[in-house]
N, C-alpha and C positions, 0 to 999 in steps of 0.2 A: 506493499500499500504504500502511496508517497506522503512521505510526511507532509510537518504541515507548512513549514518552514519553505518547501522548494516547493508546495500549490501555490503560496504565498503569491513566492519572485515567481513564478512561470506567467497567474494573472498578470501580474504589473508588466511585464513583457506581454502579451497579446490585448490588454487592453487600453494601451498605449495608441489614440489615431497620430497616424502621422501626420493629417492636417482637414481641413476639409473635406466633405463629404462628396469626390467631382474633383477634387483641385490633385495637380501632379504631387505628388508626395516634397515634402522642402529638400529632402536629403533624397538623389537618385543613383545610383553605381551600378554599371552592368558589367556581367561576367564577360570578360572578354578573352580568356584565358586562350581559349582552342585557335581563334583569328592570331594572337599575338607571336606566335613566330618557338615560344617557351614551351618544353615539354618535357621540363626536369625534374626528376620525381626525388625529392633527399633522403640520402639514407641516413641512418641515426641505428649502430644498433641491429637486434634482427627484429621480428617483429609475432606476440606483443615483448616487449620489455623484458627484460630482467634483472635488468642492472641500472644503477644508476646515471652512470654517465654517457648509456641512452635515450632518457628521455628528455632531453632539455632542447635535440633538434640540432638544427643548423639555420644560420642568421640568413642575411641580405646584405650588401650595402650598393650606398649610388658613388657611382663614378666617372665624371666623363675624362674618360682612359683615350680618346684622341681628339680632343680639344676641339670638339664640335658644335659644345655651347648645349647637349641636354645630358642627363643621364642616363649611364649603361649599368645593368645587374651582376653583381661579381654575385655567384652563391659558392663560402668556402665547404663546403661540405661535407662527411661526416666518411665511418670506416664499422665496426662489426671488431667483437672483440677478440674474431678470428684471425681477423689483422689490421689493428687498431693501426699500422701505418702505411698500410696498401688499400688504402678504399677508393670508391671509383673515378674521383677524384675535384677538381674542383671546376666552375663553371662560369664562361664572359660572356650573357647577351649583350650584344651591339645595339642598343635605340636605334632606331629609322626613319623615326618619329608617325603620328598616328598609329600609337598604341600597337609598332612592328617593332617583332626585333628577331636578331638571326644570332645562331649559337657564333662568338668569335673565340673560341676557347684554345683551338686548337693555332693558328694564327699568332695566341698572346703570348705563348711567351707563358701560360702561366700551367706549369708538371705540379701541377701540387696535391697531395694525397693522402697529404695527413689529417686525421679526427680532429675537425676544427671545427668550431661555436662561432664564438660573433667575430669582426676584424673594423677595423679606421682607416680612415680616404682624410690623406691631409697631403698635402707640399711640404716633404718635410727637411727635404734639401736643397730647399730655394730655386729651382731650376724651372718654376713655373709648371708641373707638370702631377698628376695626384697622383703620390704612391702609395701601399695599401699596404696592414696589416694582420694582420691572422690572427684571433687567440687560440690557441692547438691543446689538444690533448697530450704533455710530452712538452718538446721545444715550440715557442711558436717562429711563425716565420713573416719575412719583411720582405715586398715587390718593390722595388724601383720601377716609379712610370717613365715610358720613353716620351710618349704625347703622342703619338701614332698611334695606339690599339693593344703596342708591347708592355712588357714587364723581363726588367732581369732577376734573379733573386739574389736580394744583396745583404739576406739576413746576419754573414759574418761580417760584411764589410761596414752595418752597422751598427753592430756590438750583440744584439740579441743573438739566438740558440743556445743559450747557455744558459737555462731552467730547465726543469722539467714540472711542471706546475699543470691544471688542469685550469686552465683558464679560459675565462665560461667570455669577455665582454672589456673594450679596448677604450677607450679617449684620449683623441689630440687636440689640446691645448699649449697658450702659452703661460706656464705655470710661472714663469720665473724674469715675467714684462721684457727679454732682450728680444724681441719679432723672429724668435721660432717657435714651430709646435712641440710641446714634449708630448710623453704617453704612461699615461695611468690605464693599470690593468688590473683588472678585478678575477683573483684566483677562485675556488670555489672548494676543494679539498681535496686528500690524502687518498689516490686512488687507483689500484696493478691493475692490468687486465689480466695478469695471469695468476690475479688473487683474487675471486667475487666476490662479493661482497652478501654475508649472509643474510636470509629471508628473516623483515620486522613484520608486526601484526599492525595492521589499524582498522580498530574498529573489531578486534577480532578474528581479520583475517588477511591471510597472508599476503603482505606487498611487498615492492621495492625496496629495500634496505635502504639507509639515509636519508637526508644527511642527518639526523642525530643521532650521536654516537658514534659518527665516525669525525675525523682529525681537521679540519680547518685550515686552507692556507690563507697566510697573510698574503696582501694584494702588494701588488708591485709600482715604484716609480722609477721613470729612465728620463733622465736632462737630457735635448738636444743640445749636440756641442756640433751645429754645421753641419749635420748628414749622420755623425755619429755621439751614438746614444752611451749613456755610462748611467744605471742602475744606483739610482742613490735615495731608495726604501726605506733606509736606516737612518742619512744624515739627516733626513728634508722631516723626519718627527712622523711620518703616516704611520709607521708600525708602535707605536704608541698606543694605537687603536688595537682590541684585545682582537686576533685572528678572526674571521667569522666567513661563511659558507659566501662568498660576495657574484653577486648574476652578474648588477650592473651597477653603469655608472655614468652621473651629469657634469657636465663642466658648465659653469660660468659666476659668474657673480650674484651670492645667495646670500652676500651680509652687505653690499652696500657701499662698499668703499674702493669698487675700481678694481681686484683684484682676483683673478680667474679662481675661484673655492670650487669642491666635489662632492655632490650626493652621494651615497654609494646604495646600493639595494643591497641589501643580505638574505640568503635565506633562515627564519626561523632564527637568525637576531635582531638583535637591536639595527637602525639603519646609521649608519657614517654619517655625518655633514663636517669634512675638512676645509676648518679655514685656512682661507691661505693668508700666514699671519709677513710674507714677504722674504726676501731673497731664498725662495724654495722650498721656505717651510710653513708646517702645518700642524695644526692642533686640532683635536675632534672633538665638534662641540653641539652631538648631536642631540644628546641628554637635553644638554639644557638650552638647547632653539626650538623643542619641542616638536622634533621629527624624527625621535632616536626607536618611538612606538605610537600608539594608537593615542587614544585621549584617557585610553581606560589604562594603561600602560605596560600593553601588551606587542611583545616585538611580534610580527609575521611573518609567511615568508613570499620574501617583497622578490620581485621578479621585475613584470618592464617597470617602464619606468618613462611620465611624460609630464614637460615644460610649458605652462603658459599664464599666462594671466587672468585669474578666475574673477580678484575681488576688483580690478583694474585700479590698482592703487600702480602702475607703473612697477614694480617688487617679483621675478617669479613666483612662483604655488609650481609641486609636484603633484601631478595623481601616484601614487600605487601599487602595482595588481598587486595582490596572495594568492592564496590557495582559494579550494574550495571549503568550505563549511563559512567561509569569513568574508568582510567585507574589505574591495577595495577601497585604499586609504586615502582621501585631499589634506593635500599639506596648506592650506594656502597663508602667505605670511600675511605677517604683522606688522611689528617695526622693522626697523630690515636686519639678517640674521633669528628671524624667531618667526613660527611658523603654530596656529591652530590647529588641531582635527579639526575640517569645514562638513568633513565630507556628508552628517544627518541633516547642516546647511545645505547645501548644494541641489541632496539629493541620490549622489553616485555612490551611493553603501549598500542600500537595502535592494535592486535588481541586478548584482555581480555574487551574490551570497551562492548560492546555485554550481557560479562559475568559477574555473581553475585559469587567469586571466595571464599574460604576456603579454607582447608587445601593445603597447599605446600610447593613443598621441591626440594632441589638441589641435585640430586647426581649424578652419573657416569654411566648411562644407559646403552650406546653401549660403554664404555669401549676406546673410543679414547685422553683419557686422560685432559679431560675436563670434568666437569657438566652440564646435564644439567636439566632442570626445569619440571617439570610435578606438574599444580593444579587441584583439581577439586570444581564443578560447579554447581550457583544451587538458583535460586533466592527466595524468601523469600512470596513473593505476589502473592498467588492460583491466580490473578485475569491477572497476568503478559501473554502478549502477545508480540511480532516484534511488533504487530500495533500500541497496547496501549500503550507501555512501554521501545516501543528500546530492548527489553531482553525476552526469555519463561519462562516460570517459571519453566520446566526441561532442564535443557539444558547438551549440553558433556562435555567433560573434554578438557585440554586445554593442550596438551602435544608438549613443542617445543626443540629441538636440538640445541646444542648449533655447530655454525659453525663459523669458527673464532672469529670475535668479536664482534659477534649480533648471535641470535637464534632467530630460523625458527621455523612455525609452524609446525606437524609432521601429514598427512592427509593420508592414507593407508584406502582404503579401504576394504583390506584385513585383518584386525581389526576388527571389529562390536561393542566391546566395547569400543573400539575410539571415535566413533560416537554416541555413546548409552542417550539417553536424561533421567536422572535421577537430580537428588535434593541430590548429593551430599552436604557432611557435613567434615567430619573429614574422614584422613586416618595415619596410619603408614606406613615409607618404612624403609627393612630392607631382608635381607639373609635371608630367614625363609626354604629356603630348604637345607642351605650349599653350593650349586651347586656354589660360587664364582657371585651374581648377584645379582639386588635386585629386588627384589618383593616387591608387594606395597593387604594392605589392604584398600578397601573403606567401611565405613557409610554412611547411608543416613539420612534423614529426611523423615519416615515413611517409609524407603525405608528396602530391601533387606540386608545381607552387601555382598561387593564384591569381588572374592577372584581375582587377576591376578598372576602369572608365567611371570617371565622375563625369552622369551625363548631367550636370548643368545647363541651364539652358538659356542661361542671360548670357550678352558676350561685353560689361562695358561695365560692372558692377564689380571690381578688382583692381588691387594696385601688385607686380611683385617687383620683388626688391632684389638684386644682389652686389657684389661688395668686391671692389678692388682694388685692392690699400696693396701700392705699390713704395708709400713711407716703409710699410715692414714688410718686404720681402716672401719672408719666410712665409706667411699668415696672411695671406693674398684676400681670400676670403674672409676675415677677420672675423675670425673663432675668438668668441667674448665680446663681442659688439651686441648692442643694442641696438636697436631700429622702434622709431616713434610712429607713428601718421596721424594725421592730426584732419578732420574735416569735419566739415559745421561741427566745430566746438566740441566733438569729441576725440581723444585719445585711445589709438590702440596700442600695443608691444607686442614686441616678437625678439628673440632672441637666435645668435646664432649660436648654438653651446658645440659643448664636445660629447661625445657618448650619442645614445639612441634608443627608440624606444624601446627594443628588445635583441640584445644580440648585433648592431645592426646602426646607421650611423641618421642622422637627422640633415636634411636636406638645408646646403647652404642657401636659399631660397628662399626667403620670407615671404612670405602669400598673406594679401589682407584682401579680407568682403566687404565691399565698400554700402553695399546694397545700392539701390533705383535711389536718383535723386528729389530729392523732399520734397524742392520750389522748382521751377521753370527755370530760375539759370542755379547751374553748378556750383557751389562753395566750392572754393580754392581747395587742394588735397598737395598737404608741408608731409614731405618726407623729414625727419632727423636721425640720424646716426649719432651713436655716442659710440668710436673708437674702441678698443681693447687699451689704447694709453690716457682717454679723456676725453683727448681732443673730439667735437661735433661739426659735424657738417649738417646743412639743410638745406634742400633744395623741391624745387614744383612737382608734381609727382600729375600724369595725366590715366583719367579712368578709363580702365582695360587695356593698359602697358605694364608690360615690364622692361623698369630702367636697372642700368647700372650705376651706382654707385662709386664714382675714382676714388683715390685719394694720391698728390702725387707726392714724391718725397722736398721738403723742406726746401733744396736748392733749386730747385722748378717752380714751386710756387711764387719764390720769390723773383724769377725771372733771371737766377744763375747760372 
C-alpha cells in the first residue's frame, strides 16, 4: 500500500496545473534525442548496481572545443569492476546547430577509458582554448585543448596524475586572484575495486553498502602557476575541515568580500562553506553560516547544487538536492555569508520528498523575469519501490515554475518526457541552438542521453551575456563575475561560477528572461558586470539579442 507521505507528494505533483485550460504551458520542452545525433548510453558498472562506485553515474560537460561559438558536449563515461581502467571510453559531440550533434570523438584525441565521473572546463594555460579536467576513480586526467576540436593528454605536464582518489566533481576558479584558474576537486571515499563493500541494510532490506561506515577522502585544492598545478590542499586550510563524502562544489563569492569561496555538498555529512581569506587561505564556516545542515540541524545526503538569486537580494542562494524520504533544501542568503533554510517558505521541500535528487539548476525557462527550477532524479537502490522505500527506483524529473513568492510543480500530460521515469544523474543547461532559451542535456545511470529542446515561443523576451576578459587572459570567461540586468526598475542577477549542477559545469553565458514590454515604449535594458577583481562595466543591451562584453587591458583602455 502506498504510504501517506508518498501519496501526498504525488498528489501535489498531479494537481498543479501548468496554466489556464487551453493555454500553452508556461514551460515547454521537446525530447529531440532521436533527431539530435546523440546515440550514447553511459556505462557505470553493471545493471543492477551492486557497489557504491556504480551508482553515481557519469557527468556531462559544456565545452567549445572547436572555437565556433557554441557548446559541444563531453561525456567522460565510466567502466565496470571487471575492468575499472578499461571502460568503453569518453565521447565528444560537436554542436552543428539547431540541436544537431556529431560524434567527434575519434578525431578529438580523447582516448579516455578510465572510470570517470565529473569534469571541469576552462582555459587553464591562457592560450585562449578550453581545456578539460576529468575526475576519476584513481588518477584524474587533464586534456589540453588545441582549439580545433582536438585535445592532447597533458596530465603529467600539468602536475596531475599522482592522486589515487575516488574523485567525483571539480570546480575551476581564480581562488588566489592572480588571473588564472585554480582547481578544487571533491573526493568521495576509499574504494578498492578488488575488495567489494559488504551489503548494508536499509529498512530491513539488503542494499548497496556505503557511504556510512566507509572512510571518506579529503578534497584537494591545486594552485595554477601558468598551467602547472601544485597541490596546496594542506597549506590552504581546506583540510582543517573534517574529511567528508564530497560530491559537488560551487565556486562563487558567497560572503560578499570580492573573493571566490566554495560551497561543497557532502553525502550524509555536513556541507562545507569554505571562506576565502585571501592568499589562497580558507576556513570552514558552514555551521556558523547556517548552510551545513537543515533548519533542524540534520545533515543530508547532498548531491546536486543549484545557484540562483531566489530572494532577489543580489546575493547567491543555493539549492541542495538530497536522498529520498528527505526534502531538497534551499539555503537563502541573509546578510553576506549567512543563510537561512527557506525550503518551506518557497515551496521546494515537500514536492521532492519521494525523489532522490541529483543535478539541479535555476533558470528562467518561461522568460517571465524570474528563475524556475529543474531537478533530475533517480534512486540508487535497485530494490526501491514505493511500497518498500516510499520511492521508486526510476523516477521522473521535477520541474518547478516560479509563481510569485513560491515554486509550483509543473505537470503537463502533453509533454511525455516530464513523467518518464529514468535513473537520471547529471545534466547541463544552456542555449544550445542559439534561439534565446535554455535547453537541457541529461545523463543517467546506464541510461541513454536525453536531449531536451526548450520550445518557448517568443523571440524577443530574453538577453544573453557572455564575457571576454582580455585584462586577465587566464580567466577570459570571467569565472567569479556577477552580471546584473536592470529593466523597468527590476534587477536580475546571475553569476559565472565554477562547478555545476552535478558532475558537470555551468554555462559561461548568463541568460535572462525579460518578458514582453509592459508599455508601448520599451524600457532600456542595462547590463552591469562586476568582474572578479571588483571593477565594473556597464553597457546597454538589446531585447532578443546575445551580447559579449569585453574588458581590455589597461594599456589599451588608456590608449597606450
